[in-house]
ROTI-842192 format. One record per residue (C-alpha): x, y negated, z; residue in three letters; residue number from 1. Coordinates in pm, whole numbers. Layout:
<rs>
[r [X,Y,Z],ALA,NUM]
...
</rs>
This chain:
<rs>
[r [-5249,868,8544],MET,1]
[r [-4889,841,8658],THR,2]
[r [-4613,965,8424],PRO,3]
[r [-4576,1269,8650],SER,4]
[r [-4947,1350,8631],GLU,5]
[r [-4950,1298,8255],THR,6]
[r [-4649,1522,8188],ALA,7]
[r [-4778,1791,8423],THR,8]
[r [-5119,1790,8263],ARG,9]
[r [-4958,1815,7919],ALA,10]
[r [-4760,2125,8018],ILE,11]
[r [-5074,2287,8161],GLU,12]
[r [-5268,2204,7844],GLU,13]
[r [-4994,2351,7625],LEU,14]
[r [-5002,2670,7832],ALA,15]
[r [-5375,2701,7769],ARG,16]
[r [-5328,2620,7400],PHE,17]
[r [-5059,2886,7350],TRP,18]
[r [-5242,3141,7564],GLY,19]
[r [-5052,3121,7892],GLY,20]
[r [-4704,3074,8030],PHE,21]
[r [-4570,3418,7935],GLU,22]
[r [-4392,3475,7605],PHE,23]
[r [-4213,3768,7448],ALA,24]
[r [-3874,3804,7612],ASP,25]
[r [-3630,3912,7344],PHE,26]
[r [-3328,3907,7571],ASN,27]
[r [-3478,4117,7850],LYS,28]
[r [-3378,3869,8122],ARG,29]
[r [-3013,3968,8089],ASP,30]
[r [-2784,3669,8154],PRO,31]
[r [-2514,3788,7913],TRP,32]
[r [-2761,3853,7631],ARG,33]
[r [-2917,3513,7690],ILE,34]
[r [-2576,3343,7679],LEU,35]
[r [-2471,3525,7361],VAL,36]
[r [-2803,3459,7191],SER,37]
[r [-2786,3091,7285],ALA,38]
[r [-2442,3058,7126],ILE,39]
[r [-2548,3236,6808],ILE,40]
[r [-2869,3032,6784],SER,41]
[r [-2695,2695,6745],HIS,42]
[r [-2801,2556,6407],ARG,43]
[r [-2940,2897,6319],THR,44]
[r [-3303,2999,6274],GLN,45]
[r [-3463,3253,6506],ASP,46]
[r [-3512,3505,6226],ASN,47]
[r [-3133,3514,6186],VAL,48]
[r [-3038,3479,6553],THR,49]
[r [-3236,3775,6685],TYR,50]
[r [-3110,4039,6437],PRO,51]
[r [-2753,3908,6472],ALA,52]
[r [-2774,3939,6850],THR,53]
[r [-2909,4293,6822],GLU,54]
[r [-2629,4394,6586],ARG,55]
[r [-2367,4250,6818],LEU,56]
[r [-2500,4433,7123],PHE,57]
[r [-2532,4760,6938],SER,58]
[r [-2156,4744,6874],LYS,59]
[r [-2035,4569,7191],TRP,60]
[r [-2297,4635,7462],PRO,61]
[r [-2139,4442,7749],ASP,62]
[r [-1899,4163,7842],VAL,63]
[r [-1593,4384,7877],ARG,64]
[r [-1633,4554,7540],SER,65]
[r [-1673,4220,7361],LEU,66]
[r [-1365,4086,7539],SER,67]
[r [-1163,4350,7352],LEU,68]
[r [-1323,4285,7014],ALA,69]
[r [-1155,4140,6708],ASP,70]
[r [-1317,3799,6636],PRO,71]
[r [-1307,3874,6263],ASP,72]
[r [-1515,4188,6321],GLU,73]
[r [-1758,3993,6537],VAL,74]
[r [-1790,3734,6261],ALA,75]
[r [-1891,4005,6013],LYS,76]
[r [-2154,4136,6253],VAL,77]
[r [-2322,3802,6328],ILE,78]
[r [-2312,3674,5969],PHE,79]
[r [-2514,3486,5828],PRO,80]
[r [-2553,3284,6150],ALA,81]
[r [-2438,2926,6104],GLY,82]
[r [-2069,2867,6182],PHE,83]
[r [-2033,3241,6237],TYR,84]
[r [-1652,3235,6233],LYS,85]
[r [-1631,2967,6501],THR,86]
[r [-1901,3137,6707],LYS,87]
[r [-1729,3475,6689],SER,88]
[r [-1408,3330,6833],GLN,89]
[r [-1601,3146,7103],ARG,90]
[r [-1796,3456,7203],LEU,91]
[r [-1483,3666,7240],VAL,92]
[r [-1312,3388,7438],GLN,93]
[r [-1617,3365,7666],MET,94]
[r [-1613,3740,7723],ALA,95]
[r [-1241,3731,7808],ILE,96]
[r [-1293,3440,8051],PHE,97]
[r [-1595,3596,8223],ILE,98]
[r [-1414,3930,8253],THR,99]
[r [-1100,3776,8402],SER,100]
[r [-1264,3514,8623],GLN,101]
[r [-1589,3682,8728],TYR,102]
[r [-1531,4053,8685],GLY,103]
[r [-1755,4071,8381],GLY,104]
[r [-2059,3916,8552],LYS,105]
[r [-2204,3594,8415],VAL,106]
[r [-2197,3337,8700],PRO,107]
[r [-2526,3222,8849],ASP,108]
[r [-2445,2861,8934],SER,109]
[r [-2453,2556,8708],LEU,110]
[r [-2104,2441,8803],ASP,111]
[r [-1950,2782,8733],GLU,112]
[r [-2133,2821,8402],LEU,113]
[r [-2008,2481,8289],LEU,114]
[r [-1652,2604,8343],ARG,115]
[r [-1698,2837,8045],ILE,116]
[r [-1571,2673,7727],LYS,117]
[r [-1857,2610,7486],GLY,118]
[r [-2130,2613,7753],VAL,119]
[r [-2314,2285,7803],GLY,120]
[r [-2600,2194,8033],ARG,121]
[r [-2870,2322,7798],LYS,122]
[r [-2714,2667,7766],THR,123]
[r [-2625,2684,8135],ALA,124]
[r [-2979,2597,8240],ASN,125]
[r [-3115,2853,7995],LEU,126]
[r [-2905,3126,8153],VAL,127]
[r [-3009,3020,8504],LEU,128]
[r [-3379,2998,8424],SER,129]
[r [-3423,3307,8208],LEU,130]
[r [-3136,3522,8332],GLY,131]
[r [-3152,3453,8705],TYR,132]
[r [-3505,3318,8750],ASN,133]
[r [-3366,2995,8895],ILE,134]
[r [-3598,2704,8807],PRO,135]
[r [-3415,2483,8558],SER,136]
[r [-3513,2222,8300],VAL,137]
[r [-3374,2317,7960],VAL,138]
[r [-3361,2019,7723],VAL,139]
[r [-3295,2069,7354],ASP,140]
[r [-3374,1834,7065],THR,141]
[r [-3745,1927,7072],HIS,142]
[r [-3787,1862,7444],VAL,143]
[r [-3589,1537,7426],HIS,144]
[r [-3784,1410,7123],ARG,145]
[r [-4131,1503,7249],ILE,146]
[r [-4074,1369,7601],SER,147]
[r [-3975,1029,7460],ASN,148]
[r [-4235,1027,7184],ARG,149]
[r [-4507,1105,7437],ALA,150]
[r [-4389,821,7659],GLY,151]
[r [-4316,1037,7963],TRP,152]
[r [-3953,925,7966],VAL,153]
[r [-3739,654,7810],LYS,154]
[r [-3401,814,7771],THR,155]
[r [-3108,811,7531],GLN,156]
[r [-2962,1157,7588],THR,157]
[r [-3088,1511,7658],PRO,158]
[r [-2907,1505,7993],GLU,159]
[r [-3097,1193,8098],GLN,160]
[r [-3421,1360,7987],THR,161]
[r [-3336,1666,8195],GLU,162]
[r [-3302,1461,8513],PHE,163]
[r [-3619,1261,8444],GLU,164]
[r [-3827,1573,8378],LEU,165]
[r [-3700,1722,8703],MET,166]
[r [-3854,1422,8878],LYS,167]
[r [-4180,1435,8681],LEU,168]
[r [-4267,1805,8668],LEU,169]
[r [-4347,2042,8953],PRO,170]
[r [-4060,2286,8999],LYS,171]
[r [-4283,2579,8904],LYS,172]
[r [-4310,2433,8551],TYR,173]
[r [-3943,2358,8495],TRP,174]
[r [-3856,2682,8317],THR,175]
[r [-4165,2724,8103],LYS,176]
[r [-4175,2361,7994],SER,177]
[r [-3892,2434,7751],ASN,178]
[r [-4068,2723,7578],GLU,179]
[r [-4393,2532,7551],LEU,180]
[r [-4239,2211,7419],LEU,181]
[r [-4009,2393,7177],VAL,182]
[r [-4304,2576,7028],ARG,183]
[r [-4490,2246,6999],LEU,184]
[r [-4189,2085,6833],GLY,185]
[r [-4142,2368,6585],GLN,186]
[r [-4505,2385,6478],ASN,187]
[r [-4680,2052,6540],ILE,188]
[r [-4472,1767,6684],CYS,189]
[r [-4211,1774,6410],LYS,190]
[r [-3928,1519,6386],PRO,191]
[r [-4039,1331,6074],ILE,192]
[r [-4412,1387,6022],VAL,193]
[r [-4580,1501,6344],PRO,194]
[r [-4922,1662,6304],LYS,195]
[r [-5090,1450,6570],CYS,196]
[r [-5438,1547,6455],GLU,197]
[r [-5359,1910,6547],GLN,198]
[r [-5184,1837,6875],CYS,199]
[r [-5350,1963,7195],PRO,200]
[r [-5181,1698,7410],ILE,201]
[r [-5266,1385,7209],CYS,202]
[r [-5452,1230,7506],PRO,203]
[r [-5129,1264,7708],MET,204]
[r [-4908,1112,7438],CYS,205]
[r [-4871,740,7369],VAL,206]
[r [-4777,802,7006],THR,207]
[r [-5055,1051,6939],GLY,208]
[r [-5315,835,7110],SER,209]
[r [-5221,532,6900],SER,210]
[r [-5236,737,6578],VAL,211]
[r [-5583,864,6660],LYS,212]
[r [-5706,512,6737],LYS,213]
[r [-5587,393,6398],ASN,214]
</rs>
């Protein structure tokens, strides 16, 4: 199989393994919630990120209200998220910028999203894919690691992986590939000791296939 066929088959197999392409949508497809949650989630576990996001939105339900918030108060609300003081300042600054530049509406283009301080390609693509239903390849550490470990790509950076996966995968799989590969990375294809014997895509992975042969 070609690298494109292998990667595509792997995504389809993961969808079957996890029970389909649809997952619980905590952020209700709201671009602002997705952006806020993505910022809070950096170096923070999901079981901390989700409650922190809920607490923030219960107090400041939209962009404009957060733009008027005291960063110190925001920090108290999102604690114990990692780097909560830095994140609180960044979130308020983002809200001020989006309110002044875009009338309180999160932009729906990659270039405009990247104008927002603290927003990189991963976060921007996440907002586009989940918030605006625009097919985008979201590459975090899990996606970057697995794509290289499996032999689908040979890249040095997540951005390089993003562009390679865009070439390899059908556009209809761009968005869901992130959710599927992240779940695989969190539960099976771990950074140090991958559980290759439990992996549903071993036949599509050069590392997993070599482990099974040995």
